[in-house]
VMD Tcl script that draws the C-alpha trace (Angstrom):
set ca {
  {51.35 -11.44 102.13}
  {52.04 -9.23 99.07}
  {49.82 -8.23 96.12}
  {52.22 -10.62 94.02}
  {51.81 -13.78 96.56}
  {48.11 -13.17 96.56}
  {47.71 -13.03 92.96}
  {49.95 -16.34 92.41}
  {48.05 -17.95 95.09}
  {44.59 -17.13 93.55}
  {45.55 -18.23 90.30}
  {47.02 -21.43 91.36}
  {43.61 -22.07 93.01}
  {41.73 -21.46 90.03}
  {43.59 -23.49 87.85}
  {43.69 -26.23 90.47}
  {39.88 -26.12 90.75}
  {39.41 -25.93 86.85}
  {41.71 -28.93 86.22}
  {40.10 -30.97 88.88}
  {36.09 -30.51 88.03}
  {34.31 -33.17 86.43}
  {33.06 -31.74 83.44}
  {30.37 -34.00 81.96}
  {29.60 -31.78 79.11}
  {27.07 -31.18 76.60}
  {25.18 -32.70 74.02}
  {23.60 -30.48 71.00}
  {19.85 -30.28 70.98}
  {19.21 -27.66 68.12}
  {21.74 -25.84 66.10}
  {21.04 -23.22 63.55}
  {23.35 -22.23 60.52}
  {25.87 -20.48 62.54}
  {28.19 -19.96 59.04}
  {25.27 -18.18 57.23}
  {24.83 -15.98 60.19}
  {28.14 -14.55 60.00}
  {29.40 -16.20 63.31}
  {32.80 -16.96 64.49}
  {33.52 -20.49 65.35}
  {35.65 -21.15 68.70}
  {37.15 -24.79 69.41}
  {39.55 -26.82 69.79}
  {39.56 -30.56 69.92}
  {39.04 -30.33 73.80}
  {36.50 -27.74 73.90}
  {34.66 -29.61 71.06}
  {34.43 -32.94 72.61}
  {32.95 -31.47 76.05}
  {30.65 -28.74 74.19}
  {29.47 -31.34 71.59}
  {30.84 -28.65 68.50}
  {32.29 -25.29 68.25}
  {31.39 -22.44 70.27}
  {30.28 -19.22 68.19}
  {30.58 -15.55 68.73}
  {29.29 -12.64 66.95}
  {31.05 -9.71 65.36}
  {30.16 -6.18 66.18}
  {27.71 -4.58 63.77}
  {29.75 -1.37 64.48}
  {33.33 -1.38 63.50}
  {33.93 1.47 66.02}
  {32.23 -0.36 68.82}
  {33.42 -3.96 70.34}
  {31.47 -7.09 70.23}
  {29.81 -7.97 73.41}
  {28.63 -10.88 74.97}
  {26.77 -11.48 78.27}
  {26.74 -14.57 80.49}
  {24.25 -15.73 82.92}
  {23.07 -18.75 84.84}
  {19.44 -19.15 86.28}
  {17.73 -21.35 88.45}
  {14.54 -23.21 86.92}
  {12.37 -20.53 88.10}
  {14.26 -17.71 86.05}
  {16.33 -16.18 89.21}
  {19.90 -15.19 88.43}
  {20.73 -13.51 92.04}
  {22.61 -15.71 94.48}
  {25.60 -15.22 97.10}
  {27.10 -17.97 95.54}
  {26.42 -18.64 91.78}
  {27.16 -22.17 92.02}
  {24.17 -22.64 94.26}
  {22.11 -22.03 91.11}
  {22.56 -25.35 89.96}
  {24.29 -24.55 86.63}
  {27.20 -27.34 87.04}
  {30.59 -27.43 86.63}
  {30.65 -27.63 82.89}
  {28.86 -24.04 82.93}
  {31.34 -22.77 85.24}
  {34.54 -23.96 84.11}
  {33.59 -24.53 80.21}
  {31.27 -21.58 79.41}
  {31.93 -18.57 82.34}
  {35.39 -18.87 82.62}
  {36.09 -20.19 79.38}
  {34.62 -20.31 76.12}
  {32.57 -16.94 76.65}
  {35.95 -14.86 77.36}
  {38.53 -17.12 75.69}
  {38.62 -14.78 72.89}
  {38.05 -11.55 74.48}
  {39.92 -8.67 75.29}
  {38.24 -7.71 78.03}
  {35.64 -8.73 80.94}
  {33.15 -6.13 81.84}
  {31.43 -5.77 85.22}
  {29.56 -3.61 87.66}
  {31.08 -2.32 90.78}
  {28.62 -4.52 93.11}
  {30.22 -7.48 91.24}
  {33.65 -7.07 92.03}
  {33.18 -5.30 95.62}
  {34.71 -7.76 98.12}
  {35.23 -10.47 95.67}
  {39.26 -10.58 95.44}
  {38.82 -11.77 91.85}
  {40.77 -11.38 88.64}
  {38.63 -12.45 85.63}
  {40.36 -14.78 83.41}
  {40.61 -18.21 81.74}
  {41.96 -21.10 84.06}
  {41.89 -24.53 82.56}
  {45.23 -24.96 80.85}
  {43.40 -26.03 77.56}
  {41.53 -22.70 77.47}
  {44.64 -20.72 78.13}
  {46.29 -22.64 75.23}
  {43.27 -21.56 73.08}
  {43.61 -18.24 74.21}
  {47.23 -18.01 73.26}
  {46.45 -19.46 69.87}
  {44.54 -16.24 69.09}
  {47.52 -14.25 69.98}
  {46.02 -12.59 72.97}
  {47.56 -11.81 76.42}
  {47.16 -14.20 79.27}
  {44.46 -12.34 81.19}
  {42.14 -10.20 79.64}
  {41.94 -6.47 80.42}
  {39.52 -5.85 83.48}
  {36.42 -3.13 83.09}
  {34.48 -2.08 85.81}
  {31.64 0.63 85.29}
  {30.82 2.94 88.45}
  {28.63 5.42 89.06}
  {29.64 6.32 93.00}
  {33.26 5.15 92.85}
  {32.97 3.06 95.53}
  {35.29 0.49 94.19}
  {37.78 -0.56 97.05}
  {40.81 -0.03 94.85}
  {43.53 0.04 97.61}
  {41.96 -3.67 98.99}
  {40.43 -5.49 95.73}
  {43.00 -8.02 93.85}
  {41.73 -6.81 90.62}
  {43.14 -3.21 90.84}
  {46.51 -4.55 92.09}
  {47.69 -6.86 89.47}
  {50.01 -4.95 87.19}
  {49.57 -8.00 84.45}
  {45.86 -7.42 83.91}
  {45.30 -3.90 82.63}
  {42.22 -1.94 84.23}
  {39.76 0.48 82.92}
  {37.32 2.05 85.23}
  {34.30 3.65 83.41}
  {33.12 6.63 85.89}
  {30.99 9.37 86.02}
  {32.50 12.82 86.79}
  {31.34 12.31 90.60}
  {33.09 8.87 90.94}
  {36.00 10.43 89.20}
  {37.28 12.60 91.81}
  {37.15 9.78 94.48}
  {39.14 7.55 92.20}
  {42.08 9.58 90.78}
  {44.38 9.57 93.79}
  {44.42 5.91 93.83}
  {44.59 5.45 89.99}
  {47.74 7.77 89.94}
  {49.69 5.47 91.59}
  {48.51 2.41 89.81}
  {49.75 2.98 85.90}
  {47.96 0.00 84.76}
  {44.34 1.44 85.86}
  {43.05 3.78 83.06}
  {39.86 5.99 84.00}
  {37.58 6.91 81.42}
  {35.34 9.68 82.73}
  {31.95 10.47 80.82}
  {30.28 13.54 80.54}
  {26.83 13.82 82.85}
  {24.61 13.15 80.03}
  {27.04 10.63 77.71}
  {25.66 7.52 76.87}
  {27.58 3.99 77.87}
  {28.29 3.55 73.88}
  {30.58 6.58 74.02}
  {32.81 5.00 76.66}
  {32.90 1.51 74.96}
  {33.63 3.82 71.83}
  {36.65 4.85 73.37}
  {37.86 1.61 74.49}
  {37.40 0.44 71.13}
  {39.10 2.98 69.14}
  {41.61 4.18 71.42}
  {42.51 1.15 73.41}
  {41.83 -1.91 71.04}
  {39.24 -3.58 73.04}
  {37.61 -5.49 70.03}
  {35.24 -7.95 72.03}
  {33.79 -7.84 75.71}
  {32.42 -10.54 77.60}
  {30.16 -8.67 80.15}
  {29.53 -11.17 83.57}
  {27.31 -8.91 85.30}
  {25.20 -7.57 87.02}
  {21.58 -7.28 85.87}
  {21.29 -3.70 85.83}
  {24.40 -3.17 83.62}
  {23.64 -5.98 81.27}
  {20.21 -4.45 80.81}
  {21.53 -1.22 80.36}
  {23.75 -2.50 77.45}
  {21.01 -4.67 75.86}
  {18.41 -1.73 75.88}
  {21.12 0.04 74.30}
  {21.61 -2.45 71.46}
  {25.21 -3.04 72.47}
  {24.85 -7.01 73.00}
  {25.07 -9.16 70.33}
  {25.25 -12.84 72.12}
  {23.65 -13.98 75.19}
  {24.96 -17.24 76.85}
  {22.44 -18.59 79.28}
  {22.53 -21.81 81.36}
  {19.48 -22.86 82.88}
  {19.42 -24.86 85.93}
  {16.98 -27.92 86.29}
  {16.15 -26.50 90.06}
  {14.76 -23.74 91.58}
  {16.50 -21.39 93.56}
  {18.23 -18.07 93.89}
  {17.09 -14.69 95.02}
  {13.37 -14.39 93.92}
  {12.54 -11.66 91.42}
  {16.02 -11.60 90.03}
  {15.58 -12.29 86.14}
  {18.96 -11.69 83.80}
  {16.91 -8.90 82.06}
  {14.93 -6.19 83.75}
  {14.23 -4.13 80.81}
  {10.55 -3.33 79.81}
  {10.46 -3.98 76.11}
  {10.48 -7.91 75.29}
  {13.67 -9.14 73.74}
  {13.95 -9.99 70.11}
  {16.06 -13.05 70.01}
  {16.91 -15.75 67.61}
  {18.54 -19.16 68.93}
  {22.02 -20.64 67.67}
  {22.51 -23.52 69.61}
  {20.65 -25.43 72.48}
  {22.67 -28.27 74.53}
  {21.59 -30.63 76.95}
  {23.79 -31.34 80.15}
  {24.93 -35.03 80.24}
  {25.40 -37.67 83.11}
  {25.15 -35.97 86.37}
  {24.21 -32.70 84.89}
  {21.25 -33.87 82.80}
  {18.55 -31.39 82.83}
  {20.72 -28.44 82.62}
  {20.12 -26.42 79.34}
  {22.44 -24.05 77.65}
  {21.44 -21.41 75.08}
  {23.53 -19.36 73.06}
  {20.78 -16.55 72.09}
  {21.52 -13.56 69.61}
  {19.81 -10.38 70.32}
  {18.76 -8.53 67.24}
}
mol new
graphics top color blue
foreach p $ca { graphics top sphere $p radius 0.5 }
foreach p [lrange $ca 0 end-1] q [lrange $ca 1 end] { graphics top cylinder $p $q radius 0.2 }
display resetview
């Protein structure tokens, strides 16, 4: 099976899973004045019925940098690490409406670390037809760009689906040491752009290049914890979308944030799961 057939089969599986999933949705527990906070509302009648209102996203405070959100599901005891994230108990609404939906439906790109994609055979996008239509309404490409950050260059470009789908452009943020191992693979894949940072460069420099040179205005960061913490500590993340399960589990000692400083946050909305997802809590937290 060639890459084209693999991708079409993958996309069909993702669409089928999204359409067939039972989504109980959420009920609003708390909502701040989002308009006063300068947040953009993202909604359709279908998403508003499930989310119990509009979903919100912040703009970047710096016009030279993209706006960034980060998305996590955690167990009741605060763990985010798991071989199968669904085992953490966040529920189908989190998976299909938030994680693979509203958090990235407005995004120009999805950002992840090398560990997250290694062996995954994934391409990150939105899959439910209602969310695809919502994304089309923003005049965005069918698939967001895929951004992968790596220090070692160990990405499996020749074997991973993400790097072999021309419809989804890829940006690799690499150190000089990693770039040498990547160049020969990138040369034969014109849809991949290699952005090499100087040894002492800050992650913000690469993000600034993505914004100014490639038009990447919004990014959804989906992991892992190390990358998210680096972005948060650098003041580059505006929105945290956090779903908390009612059950304990996951790998012990794997919180979504591993930095030393306490986070300064304000709560935008809090939602409670309905039906069989009673006990699940979704929070949109703004990082200040």
